[in-house]
C-alpha positions in Angstrom: 122.6 122.9 131.9 119.5 124.5 130.2 121.7 125.8 127.3 123.2 122.3 126.9 119.8 120.6 126.6 118.6 123.3 124.2 121.7 122.8 122.0 121.4 119.0 122.0 117.7 119.4 121.1 118.4 121.8 118.2 121.1 119.5 116.9 118.7 116.5 117.0 116.1 118.6 115.1 118.7 119.5 112.5 119.7 115.9 112.0 116.1 114.7 111.6 115.4 117.4 109.0 118.5 116.5 107.0 117.8 112.7 107.0 114.4 112.5 105.4 113.4 109.2 103.9 111.7 110.5 100.7 115.0 111.2 99.0 115.4 110.2 95.3 118.7 109.0 93.8 119.0 109.8 90.1 119.7 106.8 87.8 122.8 108.3 86.2 124.1 110.4 89.1 123.8 114.1 89.2 123.7 116.8 91.8 121.5 116.5 94.9 120.9 118.6 98.0 119.3 118.0 101.4 117.1 121.1 101.3 115.9 121.3 97.7 116.8 119.4 94.5 115.5 119.9 91.0 117.6 118.2 88.4 117.3 116.4 85.1 119.6 114.4 82.9 120.0 111.6 80.4 119.3 107.9 80.9 119.5 106.1 77.6 119.5 106.4 73.8 117.5 104.3 71.4 117.5 103.6 67.7 114.4 105.6 66.5 115.1 108.2 63.9 112.8 110.8 65.2 111.2 112.0 68.5 107.7 113.3 67.6 106.1 111.7 70.6 106.8 112.2 74.3 105.6 110.0 77.2 106.1 110.5 80.9 105.8 108.3 84.0 106.2 109.6 87.6 106.7 108.1 91.0 106.2 110.1 94.2 107.4 109.8 97.8 105.9 111.6 100.8 107.7 111.2 104.1 108.2 107.4 104.2 105.6 106.3 101.6 106.5 106.0 97.9 104.2 105.0 95.1 104.0 105.2 91.3 105.5 103.6 88.2 108.3 105.6 86.7 109.5 102.9 84.4 110.5 103.4 80.8 107.8 100.9 79.8 105.1 103.0 81.6 106.3 106.2 79.9 106.2 104.5 76.5 102.7 103.4 77.1 101.6 106.8 78.3 103.0 108.4 75.2 102.0 105.8 72.6 105.7 105.2 71.8 106.9 102.0 70.1 110.5 103.0 69.2 112.7 105.0 71.6 114.8 107.9 70.5 116.1 108.9 73.9 115.2 108.8 77.6 115.6 111.6 80.2 114.8 111.9 83.9 113.6 114.7 86.2 114.1 114.7 90.0 112.5 117.0 92.5 113.0 116.7 96.3 112.1 119.1 99.1 113.7 118.6 102.5 113.6 114.8 102.0 109.9 115.0 102.9 108.5 115.2 99.3 110.1 113.8 96.2 109.2 113.0 92.6 111.0 111.0 89.9 109.8 111.4 86.4 111.0 109.3 83.4 110.6 111.1 80.0 110.7 109.0 76.9 111.0 110.6 73.4 110.4 108.5 70.3 108.1 107.3 67.5 
C-alpha cells in the first residue's frame, strides 16, 4: 500500500511539473519542450530597403503571472524604427515556470 501511495504521489508531482502555466506559444509555430525551450524564428517581412536599426520588446511570465509588451509597435518605438525590414521572435521557457517572449524588429 505504501508503494502505491508513493507511486501516485510521484506521478502527481511529474504531472504538475510538466503542466506549468508560464508556457509561451511562438507566433509562427516552432519547436517547444516541457523542460527547456530556446527558439527563434521569423514573424513578418516589411518593405524597408535596409535594416540599420534594431528594436526589441519583451514580455515575461513567472509561474501564473505574465506582464510586458512584446508588440511590434513597442519594439519599433524602442529602436526608433519607422519602416520595417523584417520581424523575428525569440522564446525561452524553463519548466513552464519562467518564460520570455521577445519581438525583434529590424528596419530604418
